[in-house]
N, C-alpha and C positions, 0 to 999 in steps of 0.2 A: 312789765306789758301792759303798753299802751291804756291810756282811760278812755274807753267811750261812753262818749256823753249818754246812755239813754233813760230815756224821761220816765219808765217802767219798772219794777222792782227786778233786779237783776241781780246776782253775785261771779265776780269774778273768783277765780281758782286758780289752783299751779299753772292749767295746762289746756284751761279758755273760758267759756261764758258760759255761768246757768244760767236764762229768763224766764222767769212766770209770764204768762200772755195769760189775759184773761179776756179780753176784747181782740179782735181781729188787727186795728189800730195799732194792739202792740206789740206786732211783727214788728222786729226791723228791716229796710226796705231793700231789697238787694243793693244797693247801690253797696251798704253801711255791712251788708254780709260780706259783701269782696272785701272790703278795705280788709278783715281781719285777716290776721297772719297765717299763713297753712299751718304752721306747729300751732294755733288752735283750736279749740273747736268750743262748738255752737249745739248746745242745748235749750232745745225751745223747751218747755213743759206748761199743754194744756189745759187752761183751769176749764173748772165742767161747763162749760156756755158754747166750750170749742173742741170738746170729744166728740161729738156726731162730727166735725167737720174734717178733723186732722186728715184723713185722706186727703180732702181737695186743697185743705192747704203743705198738704207733701208734694202732691203732683203740682201743685203751680211754683211753691219752689224745686223742683227737680228741672221743669221747665226752663224758669231763669237764672239760674246757680249751674250750667252746663260742667262745669269747672270742680264740682264737690258734689263729696258722695252723701245722698240725701239718704236719711234712716227714717225709714216708719217703722216704727215700733209698734208690735202687734198686741201685746197687753196692754203697755203705759200708756198714760198719754201724752206722749215727746215725739220729736222728733230730734235728729242727734245732725248737726252740718257737718263734715267735715272734706277742707278743702282739698283736691289731689293732686301730684306733683304734677308740674308742667312740663312741655319738650325744653323751653327756655333753660330752666332748673335744673333738667337733665344734661341740657348741651352743655350748660356750664360748672357741672360735677362727669367732665364726658372722661378727662383722666382718670380720676378715683373708679369711678365703673370699667375704666380697659384694667384698670391692674390690682383688683382683686381677686378674681380670676389668681393670677400669676404668684400676689402674693399666698394665695390659699396654698397653691403646690409647693411654692417655699418652703412654708410652717409643717409641709407635712411632709418635705424629703430630708428637711434638717431636722438636727437633734434640740430646735429650739422646741418642739413639740413631744419628746423626751422630756425634757426642762420642766415644760407647764403641768405632761401626765403624772409622773412621777416625785 
């Protein structure tokens, strides 16, 4: 995974980045967040000072990150960010998506499924 030079406390996990945010200035910029690959999520864990601002911060992120799913947790002091699949990615893999139903039909009709089940 790419190394992000965040100047605040963060932890890089196998699938994403967990960032502890105690001040508004510690929230990564929209540009920095857009640079994170789609296969990775970002979890912002808000410190005590920011808990009351969670909804406002989440709405700001939703506005700036239209190509992300911004999930504002109801109970926990966190905001999760997941990049959505883009139309360009869908087009790039159109061959695969067009052939999945055909493959499923083939597998259902063939004895291959019998081998897997038995």
